[in-house]
Backbone bond lengths (Angstrom), bond angles and torsions (degrees), N, CA, C in turn:
res aa  C-N    CA-C-N  psi(-1)  N-CA   C-N-CA  omega(-1)  CA-C   N-CA-C  phi
1 M - - - 1.408 - - 1.521 107.93 -
2 P 1.267 124.10 120.34 1.376 125.98 179.07 1.549 111.97 -69.68
3 P 1.311 117.15 143.88 1.448 120.80 -178.07 1.513 110.85 -75.18
4 P 1.399 118.92 151.76 1.411 122.34 176.07 1.498 114.44 -69.46
5 P 1.357 121.34 149.26 1.404 117.89 -175.35 1.524 119.03 -58.38
6 D 1.344 114.67 -22.23 1.414 117.17 177.06 1.570 116.20 -102.17
7 V 1.313 113.01 34.14 1.524 119.78 -176.71 1.564 110.87 -71.43
8 A 1.250 120.41 -23.40 1.391 122.82 179.68 1.452 119.13 -73.06
9 A 1.439 117.79 -23.09 1.388 122.14 -178.88 1.563 106.50 -172.30
10 P 1.308 119.15 151.85 1.393 126.32 176.59 1.537 113.64 -59.99
11 P 1.379 119.81 126.73 1.470 115.22 178.25 1.542 114.99 -71.29
12 A 1.283 116.17 172.13 1.500 119.81 -178.16 1.519 111.93 -56.82
13 D 1.312 118.58 -37.93 1.509 121.10 -178.28 1.516 118.65 -81.31
14 A 1.402 115.02 3.39 1.471 119.11 172.79 1.533 110.47 -73.46
15 T 1.319 117.13 153.21 1.436 122.67 179.48 1.582 109.91 -104.50
16 K 1.287 115.82 130.23 1.460 122.42 179.05 1.432 112.00 -100.25
17 T 1.361 117.11 140.74 1.470 119.67 173.68 1.576 107.08 -101.04
18 A 1.355 111.38 174.14 1.455 118.62 -175.12 1.631 112.48 -59.11
19 S 1.298 110.35 -29.00 1.514 115.55 -176.97 1.489 112.60 -82.16
20 G 1.339 117.57 -4.90 1.476 116.09 -177.49 1.512 117.34 101.95
21 L 1.301 112.88 -7.77 1.432 120.38 178.00 1.571 109.89 -72.59
22 A 1.389 116.71 131.91 1.423 119.55 178.53 1.634 107.90 -116.01
23 T 1.404 112.44 137.16 1.506 116.05 178.57 1.427 111.06 -140.34
24 K 1.421 109.54 160.08 1.427 115.27 174.96 1.533 109.93 -149.28
25 V 1.315 113.05 132.31 1.490 114.28 -176.08 1.541 107.62 -79.64
26 I 1.422 110.95 126.99 1.467 114.60 178.62 1.569 111.68 -95.27
27 T 1.386 119.03 -34.65 1.382 129.97 172.52 1.357 118.01 -133.44
28 P 1.272 127.80 110.77 1.436 127.31 -176.13 1.555 110.98 -56.79
29 G 1.310 119.96 142.75 1.489 124.37 178.29 1.447 109.08 -79.67
30 S 1.399 115.13 170.21 1.406 125.10 175.77 1.489 111.79 -104.97
31 G 1.342 118.83 -13.01 1.455 120.36 -174.49 1.527 106.08 -90.62
32 K 1.339 117.28 -176.19 1.424 126.35 -176.40 1.541 109.88 -127.00
33 D 1.305 121.30 -28.67 1.489 122.36 -172.64 1.616 104.74 -88.77
34 H 1.291 107.17 142.97 1.466 116.33 171.66 1.574 111.36 -103.60
35 P 1.354 113.56 139.95 1.471 113.90 -177.42 1.580 107.05 -67.85
36 T 1.344 109.57 159.20 1.560 116.66 172.00 1.490 104.13 -109.80
37 K 1.372 109.37 177.91 1.608 115.40 -176.94 1.548 104.85 -72.91
38 D 1.358 122.44 -8.58 1.411 121.84 -175.90 1.595 111.07 -99.80
39 D 1.363 114.86 -3.83 1.451 121.35 178.16 1.455 115.19 -79.06
40 L 1.285 118.77 148.16 1.429 122.12 154.94 1.513 113.71 -81.68
41 V 1.304 114.77 140.21 1.528 111.18 174.86 1.536 107.89 -132.86
42 T 1.382 115.08 159.10 1.354 126.32 179.92 1.643 105.36 -112.22
43 I 1.169 117.33 115.07 1.455 121.36 -178.67 1.527 117.92 -132.83
44 H 1.335 118.37 156.14 1.490 122.08 167.18 1.582 100.57 -111.85
45 Y 1.267 113.86 148.55 1.499 118.38 -177.83 1.547 109.08 -159.63
46 T 1.226 113.15 159.87 1.482 126.81 174.56 1.488 109.92 -141.15
47 G 1.252 119.16 137.29 1.472 121.55 -173.71 1.564 107.69 -129.68
48 W 1.344 114.35 136.18 1.504 121.40 177.64 1.518 110.72 -130.27
49 K 1.285 117.82 152.59 1.482 120.74 165.11 1.556 107.01 -84.35
50 T 1.278 115.46 165.25 1.449 123.55 -172.85 1.567 115.39 -60.41
51 D 1.359 112.30 -16.80 1.417 118.85 178.49 1.572 115.09 -89.54
52 G 1.381 113.13 5.62 1.378 120.62 178.86 1.523 117.68 92.82
53 T 1.313 116.56 -3.57 1.411 121.43 -179.80 1.490 110.48 -74.94
54 M 1.319 116.40 126.26 1.520 120.25 176.23 1.614 104.59 -86.21
55 F 1.307 109.56 131.45 1.495 117.24 178.02 1.537 113.16 -115.61
56 D 1.258 120.47 -10.79 1.500 117.29 -179.54 1.602 103.68 -165.86
57 S 1.368 113.47 143.55 1.396 117.73 176.59 1.561 112.90 -164.96
58 S 1.368 112.92 118.19 1.497 115.49 171.70 1.453 113.07 -67.85
59 V 1.379 115.26 -30.16 1.473 118.15 -178.81 1.600 110.97 -65.17
60 A 1.329 114.65 -40.64 1.427 117.86 177.57 1.538 112.55 -68.88
61 A 1.364 116.70 -31.54 1.421 124.69 174.86 1.555 113.97 -71.64
62 G 1.299 113.47 -19.27 1.548 118.59 -176.45 1.367 118.13 68.78
63 K 1.314 118.29 25.86 1.551 124.53 178.73 1.465 109.31 -150.35
64 P 1.363 117.91 122.42 1.404 119.39 -177.97 1.654 106.60 -69.97
65 A 1.392 106.82 158.43 1.538 114.86 176.84 1.444 111.35 -93.49
66 I 1.380 117.70 152.12 1.416 127.87 173.38 1.514 110.66 -132.78
67 F 1.249 113.51 125.08 1.481 121.02 -175.40 1.556 115.72 -161.60
68 P 1.294 121.63 156.77 1.366 121.17 179.59 1.553 106.30 -75.53
69 V 1.437 118.84 139.44 1.386 123.62 179.65 1.492 115.73 -57.43
70 G 1.277 114.33 -34.07 1.453 119.43 -170.70 1.488 111.92 -87.30
71 R 1.363 120.69 5.52 1.438 124.66 -178.12 1.446 117.40 -117.93
72 V 1.394 116.43 28.45 1.436 122.85 -176.82 1.548 104.55 -131.17
73 I 1.258 114.44 172.94 1.496 117.32 179.21 1.582 116.14 -51.41
74 A 1.265 115.21 147.21 1.530 116.07 -168.51 1.510 110.75 -59.59
75 G 1.411 123.47 -39.76 1.344 124.95 178.92 1.502 114.47 -59.23
76 F 1.345 116.12 -44.77 1.418 124.09 176.95 1.514 110.99 -59.48
77 S 1.351 114.57 -53.85 1.480 121.59 -177.61 1.509 112.34 -57.00
78 E 1.374 118.11 -42.08 1.426 123.51 175.77 1.407 111.62 -65.74
79 G 1.380 122.65 -43.58 1.357 126.81 -171.53 1.648 108.59 -67.40
80 I 1.266 118.82 -44.56 1.387 127.50 -177.90 1.526 113.14 -62.97
81 Q 1.376 112.82 -35.91 1.501 120.00 176.72 1.589 110.28 -67.81
82 L 1.261 115.61 -12.13 1.549 117.92 175.26 1.382 114.25 -86.99
83 M 1.378 118.91 -12.35 1.439 126.33 -169.57 1.472 114.73 -96.12
84 V 1.328 119.98 164.34 1.471 125.90 173.45 1.598 103.30 -129.57
85 P 1.360 105.65 151.00 1.578 110.90 177.59 1.495 114.05 -44.30
86 G 1.291 115.78 140.77 1.533 127.32 178.74 1.505 110.22 82.99
87 E 1.314 124.24 -3.16 1.383 122.54 -176.87 1.521 109.29 -88.92
88 K 1.285 112.66 152.38 1.600 121.91 173.95 1.528 103.68 -121.14
89 R 1.327 114.92 133.85 1.449 118.25 -176.01 1.479 105.40 -143.86
90 R 1.378 112.37 149.94 1.569 120.73 177.22 1.482 108.35 -103.66
91 L 1.241 116.09 129.97 1.475 117.85 177.68 1.541 111.53 -118.03
92 W 1.352 113.01 138.59 1.499 115.24 174.59 1.513 104.23 -113.57
93 I 1.216 119.58 107.47 1.462 126.72 -171.38 1.556 109.23 -96.19
94 P 1.320 120.81 118.18 1.490 119.72 -177.60 1.564 102.98 -79.11
95 E 1.315 108.46 158.65 1.457 115.80 -174.92 1.503 115.04 -56.97
96 P 1.236 122.51 -34.32 1.524 119.29 176.53 1.491 111.16 -62.26
97 L 1.337 125.33 -25.97 1.309 128.72 175.87 1.502 120.42 -97.44
98 A 1.373 110.07 10.78 1.491 117.52 -178.64 1.576 113.47 -109.60
99 Y 1.329 113.92 -145.35 1.434 123.02 -169.76 1.497 108.77 -75.73
100 K 1.394 118.04 142.95 1.579 124.94 174.19 1.419 115.00 -101.04
101 G 1.303 116.56 -22.02 1.574 118.61 -173.62 1.595 110.56 -69.72
102 A 1.395 109.46 150.09 1.415 116.15 176.64 1.388 117.81 -59.78
103 R 1.294 118.83 -30.11 1.525 123.04 -177.02 1.526 111.51 -95.48
104 E 1.361 116.57 2.43 1.495 119.58 -179.94 1.485 110.75 -82.95
105 P 1.330 118.47 153.32 1.485 118.12 171.38 1.533 115.51 -57.34
106 K 1.368 112.94 143.04 1.481 115.93 -175.24 1.531 109.38 -109.86
107 G 1.337 113.85 167.80 1.421 120.52 -177.72 1.571 113.85 81.29
108 M 1.283 112.92 -175.15 1.466 120.62 174.87 1.488 106.70 -62.32
109 L 1.431 112.49 136.27 1.430 115.87 -179.89 1.660 103.10 -123.84
110 V 1.399 111.27 147.42 1.447 117.74 179.86 1.529 109.16 -114.79
111 F 1.306 119.03 136.14 1.426 124.03 -179.94 1.549 107.60 -129.23
112 D 1.432 112.78 135.63 1.444 118.22 158.89 1.527 106.42 -93.59
113 V 1.305 116.05 132.02 1.467 122.24 -178.11 1.492 112.09 -130.07
114 E 1.442 117.76 126.13 1.498 116.85 172.12 1.680 103.49 -113.56
115 L 1.317 112.61 125.75 1.460 119.05 -179.95 1.588 104.97 -86.78
116 I 1.276 114.89 107.51 1.471 117.02 -178.45 1.576 112.56 -85.85
117 G 1.284 115.87 -30.02 1.479 116.23 -177.67 1.562 111.87 173.08
118 M 1.258 114.07 171.34 1.504 120.91 175.61 1.633 105.72 -122.30
119 P 1.289 116.63 94.16 1.439 120.77 -162.25 1.625 110.85 -71.10
120 N 1.411 115.96 -16.19 1.523 121.32 -177.16 1.616 104.95 -82.31
121 R 1.343 113.99 -21.48 1.535 116.05 -169.83 1.613 106.80 -71.37
122 A 1.257 114.77 131.42 1.434 120.26 177.92 1.433 109.26 -74.04
123 P 1.424 119.26 150.94 1.493 118.48 173.12 1.510 112.86 -73.83
124 A 1.276 111.94 162.80 1.486 114.45 -172.84 1.547 113.57 -64.57
125 D 1.372 115.44 -26.72 1.437 119.95 -176.82 1.642 108.74 -94.53
126 V 1.204 118.93 25.76 1.458 116.98 -173.18 1.522 112.26 -66.71
127 K 1.250 119.96 -25.94 1.492 124.72 -173.09 1.532 110.01 -72.18
128 A 1.275 118.98 -37.34 1.447 122.79 177.76 1.548 112.91 -155.76
129 P 1.327 120.11 159.95 1.341 117.95 175.40 1.564 112.74 -64.60
130 P 1.277 121.52 149.64 1.452 125.78 -177.79 1.541 103.06 -86.76
131 P 1.415 112.04 163.95 1.467 117.97 176.70 1.516 121.96 -54.18
132 D 1.298 113.59 -28.78 1.475 122.19 174.13 1.474 121.11 -82.22
133 A 1.442 112.37 -0.75 1.475 118.11 179.89 1.560 105.53 -75.97
134 K 1.394 116.36 150.06 1.400 117.46 171.93 1.540 112.27 -97.66
135 R 1.242 114.51 161.40 1.501 123.13 -170.53 1.536 106.92 -127.35
136 T 1.383 116.81 140.13 1.457 119.72 169.24 1.488 104.57 -103.26
137 A 1.481 111.81 176.27 1.471 121.52 -177.91 1.460 111.79 -63.35
138 S 1.369 120.17 -26.80 1.352 124.44 -176.01 1.595 113.75 -80.37
139 G 1.304 115.05 -15.44 1.427 116.06 178.19 1.527 111.97 112.23
140 L 1.363 118.34 -7.95 1.391 127.23 175.74 1.544 109.96 -65.91
141 A 1.310 117.20 131.47 1.556 125.20 175.11 1.494 104.72 -115.27
142 Y 1.392 112.74 144.64 1.468 120.02 175.53 1.450 110.75 -157.79
143 K 1.335 113.74 160.29 1.476 127.04 177.20 1.431 114.30 -144.70
144 V 1.294 117.50 123.13 1.525 122.11 176.75 1.484 110.70 -68.92
145 L 1.292 113.70 121.26 1.492 121.62 172.11 1.426 116.92 -90.36
146 T 1.343 124.01 -38.09 1.355 135.40 175.13 1.380 110.52 -132.55
147 P 1.459 125.35 120.28 1.387 121.48 176.78 1.519 112.85 -66.83
148 G 1.352 112.11 161.93 1.504 117.16 -178.81 1.540 112.00 -81.08
149 V 1.241 114.83 177.13 1.485 121.82 177.50 1.440 117.54 -97.03
150 N 1.293 117.51 -11.07 1.495 120.88 177.66 1.532 107.56 -151.38
151 A 1.309 113.10 -179.74 1.533 120.86 -179.22 1.507 116.51 -90.93
152 R 1.299 116.37 -12.04 1.410 122.63 179.72 1.506 115.95 -63.90
153 R 1.432 114.04 124.26 1.543 118.13 -176.73 1.479 104.87 -124.43
154 P 1.333 115.80 147.79 1.531 117.06 178.00 1.483 114.23 -74.67
155 T 1.327 118.83 162.75 1.381 122.24 173.75 1.599 106.37 -106.86
156 A 1.327 112.37 176.01 1.477 118.93 -178.63 1.563 110.31 -59.09
157 S 1.349 118.48 -25.05 1.453 121.06 -174.83 1.524 115.20 -99.49
158 S 1.489 112.14 4.39 1.540 119.28 -176.89 1.517 107.51 -77.71
159 E 1.354 111.35 151.37 1.467 118.85 167.03 1.610 106.73 -97.57
160 V 1.316 114.80 130.16 1.494 118.88 -172.16 1.565 111.01 -124.47
161 T 1.276 114.03 153.36 1.568 115.45 169.25 1.447 104.89 -117.33
162 V 1.395 114.95 138.03 1.410 120.76 -179.11 1.572 112.55 -144.65
163 H 1.302 117.69 156.77 1.393 124.63 159.35 1.586 108.72 -103.01
164 Y 1.261 113.05 147.72 1.467 115.04 -172.51 1.546 106.29 -157.54
165 T 1.417 109.49 156.58 1.458 117.98 173.99 1.582 106.84 -142.30
166 G 1.282 121.43 131.25 1.510 120.53 -173.07 1.636 108.43 -123.19
167 W 1.303 112.73 137.59 1.501 119.09 175.20 1.476 110.82 -128.64
168 T 1.308 114.50 152.63 1.440 115.55 164.58 1.579 110.99 -86.07
169 T 1.307 121.01 170.58 1.397 116.85 -166.89 1.530 112.84 -78.36
170 D 1.292 116.23 -2.54 1.529 119.37 170.54 1.581 110.75 -85.55
171 G 1.364 115.32 2.74 1.473 121.41 175.16 1.495 111.42 88.99
172 K 1.296 123.23 12.56 1.469 122.11 179.88 1.636 106.49 -88.84
173 M 1.416 112.74 125.91 1.401 117.67 174.05 1.528 107.35 -75.38
174 F 1.412 117.63 130.94 1.494 119.05 -178.48 1.599 104.58 -116.89
175 D 1.269 122.70 -14.91 1.527 115.12 -179.77 1.606 102.69 -164.27
176 S 1.284 114.86 149.09 1.443 121.04 177.22 1.572 113.42 -164.45
177 S 1.219 111.50 120.91 1.525 116.59 176.66 1.689 107.17 -76.30
178 V 1.294 113.31 -29.16 1.406 117.93 174.35 1.562 111.40 -60.59
179 V 1.249 119.31 -39.44 1.564 122.62 -178.60 1.502 106.47 -73.91
180 R 1.400 118.14 -36.01 1.417 115.76 -178.93 1.554 112.33 -79.81
181 G 1.390 116.63 -11.61 1.507 117.89 172.46 1.587 108.45 83.98
182 E 1.291 118.99 7.67 1.521 119.61 179.24 1.456 111.22 -134.45
183 P 1.385 118.62 124.89 1.459 118.56 173.57 1.602 111.47 -62.28
184 M 1.316 114.61 165.17 1.468 119.11 179.10 1.545 110.43 -115.91
185 T 1.257 112.27 133.71 1.607 122.48 -179.11 1.519 103.42 -103.84
186 F 1.247 120.12 134.69 1.445 116.83 171.64 1.639 109.52 -165.18
187 P 1.273 123.77 160.04 1.457 126.25 173.48 1.453 104.74 -70.34
188 L 1.288 116.05 135.58 1.497 119.11 178.79 1.485 113.88 -71.32
189 G 1.187 119.90 -17.11 1.565 121.85 176.32 1.489 111.95 -79.70
190 N 1.420 116.09 -7.57 1.429 118.33 -173.78 1.465 114.24 -108.00
191 V 1.365 119.12 26.46 1.453 121.00 -178.95 1.493 108.74 -129.97
192 I 1.343 117.92 -179.76 1.524 118.23 179.58 1.483 109.94 -60.06
193 K 1.372 108.72 154.64 1.562 115.59 -173.14 1.520 115.49 -60.02
194 G 1.384 114.30 -29.64 1.530 117.51 -179.39 1.510 107.21 -68.95
195 W 1.328 117.63 -41.94 1.439 118.40 177.40 1.599 112.77 -65.67
196 T 1.324 120.30 -45.67 1.378 118.70 177.33 1.440 109.50 -58.15
197 E 1.261 122.29 -45.66 1.508 124.09 178.65 1.531 111.52 -65.16
198 G 1.271 118.77 -46.40 1.448 124.47 -169.05 1.545 110.04 -69.35
199 L 1.337 118.19 -39.90 1.474 124.41 -172.06 1.386 108.31 -68.63
200 Q 1.388 123.83 -35.04 1.395 131.96 -179.24 1.489 112.90 -64.67
201 L 1.338 114.06 -17.14 1.505 118.40 178.62 1.650 108.78 -90.50
202 M 1.272 121.85 -10.74 1.457 129.51 -172.37 1.588 109.98 -91.85
203 A 1.335 114.81 148.16 1.457 123.45 166.72 1.533 109.12 -102.32
204 V 1.232 114.07 160.64 1.542 119.89 173.96 1.394 112.39 -60.80
205 G 1.451 115.58 132.02 1.450 123.84 -172.96 1.519 113.24 83.82
206 E 1.262 118.78 -0.34 1.462 117.11 -177.78 1.607 109.00 -89.52
207 K 1.323 114.30 152.32 1.474 119.04 178.62 1.549 102.38 -127.65
208 T 1.388 115.26 127.18 1.369 121.76 -172.59 1.674 108.76 -135.10
209 R 1.167 108.99 141.04 1.686 116.60 173.55 1.565 106.83 -92.98
210 F 1.341 116.25 128.78 1.456 121.49 179.99 1.555 105.87 -114.27
211 W 1.312 121.16 137.40 1.391 124.71 164.93 1.663 106.88 -116.55
212 I 1.354 108.00 103.21 1.429 116.63 -174.32 1.470 113.03 -95.43
213 P 1.310 117.87 117.62 1.523 120.33 -178.46 1.623 105.14 -68.36
214 Q 1.317 110.84 157.50 1.457 119.46 -176.70 1.554 115.67 -56.11
215 E 1.277 116.97 -30.32 1.443 118.35 -178.25 1.676 106.38 -75.58
216 L 1.168 118.26 -17.24 1.537 116.48 172.43 1.470 115.68 -105.94
217 A 1.356 117.08 17.56 1.431 123.66 -176.16 1.503 115.07 -113.43
218 Y 1.319 122.03 -147.17 1.364 127.98 179.38 1.596 118.26 -70.59
219 K 1.310 118.60 145.53 1.416 121.57 179.79 1.465 113.84 -112.07
220 G 1.351 118.95 -18.17 1.443 123.40 -171.43 1.561 110.38 -74.09
221 E 1.314 117.23 156.36 1.485 123.28 -173.86 1.604 110.76 -69.34
222 S 1.374 112.74 -28.85 1.406 116.30 -177.10 1.543 114.89 -95.27
223 A 1.298 111.57 -4.70 1.578 118.35 178.93 1.587 110.13 -79.90
224 P 1.372 114.74 158.54 1.439 115.96 -178.11 1.513 108.26 -68.23
225 Y 1.358 112.44 146.40 1.508 116.15 -171.18 1.595 107.66 -109.23
226 G 1.298 118.56 158.21 1.458 123.54 175.36 1.591 107.75 88.19
227 M 1.418 110.92 -173.70 1.445 115.44 178.60 1.549 109.57 -62.18
228 L 1.219 110.80 142.67 1.607 115.66 177.78 1.542 107.60 -122.51
229 V 1.314 115.66 150.23 1.482 121.33 179.91 1.539 104.62 -121.27
230 F 1.326 109.73 132.10 1.516 118.09 172.33 1.426 113.82 -129.13
231 D 1.316 112.00 139.73 1.518 120.14 163.94 1.568 110.94 -97.03
232 V 1.280 113.82 123.02 1.622 112.51 -170.41 1.592 98.12 -133.84
233 E 1.341 105.07 137.90 1.437 125.15 173.19 1.568 110.15 -114.18
234 L 1.412 119.40 112.22 1.437 116.87 179.54 1.464 108.45 -85.70
235 I 1.318 120.55 116.18 1.402 129.06 -174.09 1.601 111.86 -89.83
236 K 1.351 113.36 -40.83 1.408 119.35 -173.41 1.562 114.46 -160.12
237 I 1.391 113.11 143.89 1.416 118.03 174.62 1.572 103.68 -119.23
238 E 1.445 111.92 123.46 1.423 122.44 -175.52 1.519 107.42 -71.43
């Protein structure tokens, strides 16, 4: 990844914070909410030293990074909290806000960061299905977020690969393959009833939000209770 032309020093139109961090918005975001230090974020990033040497890149690795905002270097944490989803921003991080390890890059560091999302954040309609959600006879409610790429749908005996995040209706995330960074593969007949029914409505490539009533959800004492909300992406049907 070639370095930006202003890698050696922040340009005149960069904004500086009281800590010494300099930033510049490259592409405005579409979201409104800023991450906090307690949020998980999904980002793409590339980092350079001021001589133009790239030392790390999720873009080059082909996989976005997911981490808690409060558990990275101070300059990265501060910079990400200035962003909104969809935004791309360049950060010039002075050495006091950068790495401390002996083997880590020294001096001011420059990062291009794209904030993809905050996977732990519950959707606005987590408490109840919105009026435009569809309902099945069983009580399952769902809403397509992103249409699929073909018409093929799984059956109850199919094995599927999905990414998902689940919340209770008070907005607490209790499980997420997105946060773990690995999709899950399973026989569709071996999961909760709401999943077995709901995923049969989906096409490959589709992203759908499900509101699963208690009677179609978990039965165990340690499992989350009440209606559950899942965002599910159907990646593959075996």
